[in-house]
N, CA, C and O atoms as CSV, one atom per row, in Angstrom:
chain,resi,resn,atom,element,x,y,z
A,1,UNK,N,N,-37.433,30.091,-27.671
A,1,UNK,CA,C,-38.110,30.501,-26.449
A,1,UNK,C,C,-38.600,29.287,-25.666
A,1,UNK,O,O,-38.656,29.333,-24.437
A,2,UNK,N,N,-38.947,28.226,-26.340
A,2,UNK,CA,C,-39.415,27.029,-25.648
A,2,UNK,C,C,-38.332,26.458,-24.744
A,2,UNK,O,O,-38.638,25.903,-23.689
A,3,UNK,N,N,-37.068,26.587,-25.143
A,3,UNK,CA,C,-35.982,26.105,-24.300
A,3,UNK,C,C,-35.975,26.817,-22.954
A,3,UNK,O,O,-35.721,26.192,-21.924
A,4,UNK,N,N,-36.250,28.107,-22.953
A,4,UNK,CA,C,-36.294,28.861,-21.698
A,4,UNK,C,C,-37.439,28.381,-20.812
A,4,UNK,O,O,-37.274,28.247,-19.600
A,5,UNK,N,N,-38.580,28.126,-21.404
A,5,UNK,CA,C,-39.724,27.632,-20.629
A,5,UNK,C,C,-39.404,26.267,-20.034
A,5,UNK,O,O,-39.777,25.986,-18.895
A,6,UNK,N,N,-38.722,25.423,-20.787
A,6,UNK,CA,C,-38.340,24.109,-20.263
A,6,UNK,C,C,-37.374,24.251,-19.089
A,6,UNK,O,O,-37.466,23.508,-18.111
A,7,UNK,N,N,-36.451,25.203,-19.186
A,7,UNK,CA,C,-35.513,25.439,-18.088
A,7,UNK,C,C,-36.234,25.980,-16.857
A,7,UNK,O,O,-35.952,25.561,-15.734
A,8,UNK,N,N,-37.160,26.906,-17.066
A,8,UNK,CA,C,-37.923,27.466,-15.945
A,8,UNK,C,C,-38.789,26.408,-15.274
A,8,UNK,O,O,-38.975,26.439,-14.058
A,9,UNK,N,N,-39.314,25.482,-16.048
A,9,UNK,CA,C,-40.210,24.457,-15.520
A,9,UNK,C,C,-39.522,23.595,-14.463
A,9,UNK,O,O,-40.192,23.012,-13.610
A,10,UNK,N,N,-38.205,23.509,-14.512
A,10,UNK,CA,C,-37.463,22.665,-13.579
A,10,UNK,C,C,-37.171,23.358,-12.251
A,10,UNK,O,O,-36.757,22.698,-11.298
A,11,UNK,N,N,-37.375,24.655,-12.168
A,11,UNK,CA,C,-37.079,25.398,-10.944
A,11,UNK,C,C,-38.073,25.073,-9.838
A,11,UNK,O,O,-39.249,24.817,-10.101
A,12,UNK,N,N,-37.599,25.084,-8.618
A,12,UNK,CA,C,-38.462,24.892,-7.454
A,12,UNK,C,C,-38.730,26.252,-6.825
A,12,UNK,O,O,-37.800,27.009,-6.544
A,13,UNK,N,N,-39.998,26.555,-6.606
A,13,UNK,CA,C,-40.423,27.826,-6.002
A,13,UNK,C,C,-41.394,27.519,-4.866
A,13,UNK,O,O,-41.810,26.375,-4.686
A,14,UNK,N,N,-41.747,28.540,-4.110
A,14,UNK,CA,C,-42.741,28.370,-3.050
A,14,UNK,C,C,-44.087,28.862,-3.538
A,14,UNK,O,O,-44.181,29.906,-4.183
A,15,UNK,N,N,-45.142,28.096,-3.221
A,15,UNK,CA,C,-46.487,28.528,-3.585
A,15,UNK,C,C,-47.012,29.495,-2.529
A,15,UNK,O,O,-46.285,29.865,-1.606
A,16,UNK,N,N,-48.250,29.895,-2.660
A,16,UNK,CA,C,-48.840,30.874,-1.743
A,16,UNK,C,C,-48.950,30.366,-0.309
A,16,UNK,O,O,-49.194,31.155,0.603
A,17,UNK,N,N,-48.776,29.072,-0.096
A,17,UNK,CA,C,-48.835,28.482,1.239
A,17,UNK,C,C,-47.445,28.169,1.792
A,17,UNK,O,O,-47.325,27.614,2.884
A,18,UNK,N,N,-46.395,28.521,1.045
A,18,UNK,CA,C,-45.032,28.294,1.483
A,18,UNK,C,C,-44.498,26.911,1.170
A,18,UNK,O,O,-43.399,26.567,1.602
A,19,UNK,N,N,-45.247,26.111,0.430
A,19,UNK,CA,C,-44.803,24.770,0.051
A,19,UNK,C,C,-43.937,24.832,-1.193
A,19,UNK,O,O,-44.182,25.650,-2.080
A,20,UNK,N,N,-42.933,23.982,-1.267
A,20,UNK,CA,C,-42.076,23.913,-2.445
A,20,UNK,C,C,-42.798,23.167,-3.560
A,20,UNK,O,O,-43.313,22.068,-3.355
A,21,UNK,N,N,-42.828,23.778,-4.739
A,21,UNK,CA,C,-43.440,23.160,-5.913
A,21,UNK,C,C,-42.525,23.374,-7.109
A,21,UNK,O,O,-41.781,24.354,-7.159
A,22,UNK,N,N,-42.579,22.461,-8.073
A,22,UNK,CA,C,-41.843,22.638,-9.309
A,22,UNK,C,C,-42.634,23.615,-10.179
A,22,UNK,O,O,-43.828,23.424,-10.410
A,23,UNK,N,N,-41.969,24.647,-10.651
A,23,UNK,CA,C,-42.646,25.712,-11.382
A,23,UNK,C,C,-43.452,25.177,-12.561
A,23,UNK,O,O,-44.559,25.655,-12.810
A,24,UNK,N,N,-42.929,24.209,-13.281
A,24,UNK,CA,C,-43.627,23.652,-14.436
A,24,UNK,C,C,-44.937,22.971,-14.080
A,24,UNK,O,O,-45.819,22.851,-14.930
A,25,UNK,N,N,-45.080,22.523,-12.839
A,25,UNK,CA,C,-46.330,21.871,-12.439
A,25,UNK,C,C,-47.493,22.858,-12.415
A,25,UNK,O,O,-48.653,22.450,-12.478
A,26,UNK,N,N,-47.193,24.147,-12.325
A,26,UNK,CA,C,-48.254,25.154,-12.286
A,26,UNK,C,C,-48.928,25.341,-13.634
A,26,UNK,O,O,-50.088,25.750,-13.691
A,27,UNK,N,N,-48.221,25.049,-14.723
A,27,UNK,CA,C,-48.831,25.186,-16.050
A,27,UNK,C,C,-48.989,23.846,-16.761
A,27,UNK,O,O,-49.165,23.806,-17.979
A,28,UNK,N,N,-48.928,22.762,-16.014
A,28,UNK,CA,C,-49.066,21.430,-16.616
A,28,UNK,C,C,-50.472,21.193,-17.174
A,28,UNK,O,O,-50.628,20.536,-18.202
A,29,UNK,N,N,-51.487,21.721,-16.505
A,29,UNK,CA,C,-52.871,21.457,-16.905
A,29,UNK,C,C,-53.562,22.627,-17.598
A,29,UNK,O,O,-54.543,22.431,-18.314
A,30,UNK,N,N,-53.058,23.840,-17.392
A,30,UNK,CA,C,-53.690,25.015,-17.985
A,30,UNK,C,C,-52.677,26.162,-18.067
A,30,UNK,O,O,-51.610,26.106,-17.457
A,31,UNK,N,N,-53.018,27.167,-18.806
A,31,UNK,CA,C,-52.141,28.326,-18.961
A,31,UNK,C,C,-52.110,29.142,-17.669
A,31,UNK,O,O,-53.083,29.162,-16.915
A,32,UNK,N,N,-50.989,29.811,-17.424
A,32,UNK,CA,C,-50.868,30.667,-16.247
A,32,UNK,C,C,-50.303,32.023,-16.653
A,32,UNK,O,O,-49.756,32.183,-17.744
A,33,UNK,N,N,-50.445,32.987,-15.763
A,33,UNK,CA,C,-49.762,34.270,-15.875
A,33,UNK,C,C,-48.705,34.250,-14.785
A,33,UNK,O,O,-49.022,34.079,-13.608
A,34,UNK,N,N,-47.459,34.423,-15.173
A,34,UNK,CA,C,-46.356,34.349,-14.239
A,34,UNK,C,C,-45.782,35.741,-14.039
A,34,UNK,O,O,-45.322,36.369,-14.993
A,35,UNK,N,N,-45.806,36.228,-12.801
A,35,UNK,CA,C,-45.282,37.558,-12.481
A,35,UNK,C,C,-44.239,37.420,-11.387
A,35,UNK,O,O,-44.456,36.721,-10.398
A,36,UNK,N,N,-43.129,38.075,-11.563
A,36,UNK,CA,C,-42.069,38.062,-10.565
A,36,UNK,C,C,-42.162,39.367,-9.764
A,36,UNK,O,O,-42.195,40.456,-10.337
A,37,UNK,N,N,-42.203,39.240,-8.443
A,37,UNK,CA,C,-42.285,40.395,-7.560
A,37,UNK,C,C,-41.041,40.392,-6.690
A,37,UNK,O,O,-40.724,39.386,-6.055
A,38,UNK,N,N,-40.355,41.486,-6.660
A,38,UNK,CA,C,-39.146,41.587,-5.855
A,38,UNK,C,C,-39.489,42.345,-4.582
A,38,UNK,O,O,-40.083,43.423,-4.626
A,39,UNK,N,N,-39.111,41.774,-3.459
A,39,UNK,CA,C,-39.385,42.397,-2.155
A,39,UNK,C,C,-38.159,43.182,-1.715
A,39,UNK,O,O,-37.049,42.650,-1.674
A,40,UNK,N,N,-38.364,44.423,-1.393
A,40,UNK,CA,C,-37.282,45.260,-0.886
A,40,UNK,C,C,-37.503,45.477,0.606
A,40,UNK,O,O,-38.634,45.688,1.045
A,41,UNK,N,N,-36.442,45.426,1.373
A,41,UNK,CA,C,-36.586,45.731,2.800
A,41,UNK,C,C,-35.867,44.831,3.608
A,41,UNK,O,O,-35.885,44.952,4.833
């Protein structure tokens, strides 16, 4: 399972302000809850 987390950490996503961030940087200092929301429309 750690391999999957390492792969996810390399992905670039947008934060709540629309800025590009590396996903792994969000949990570098503390634990996070990661939820994926799919937008329909």
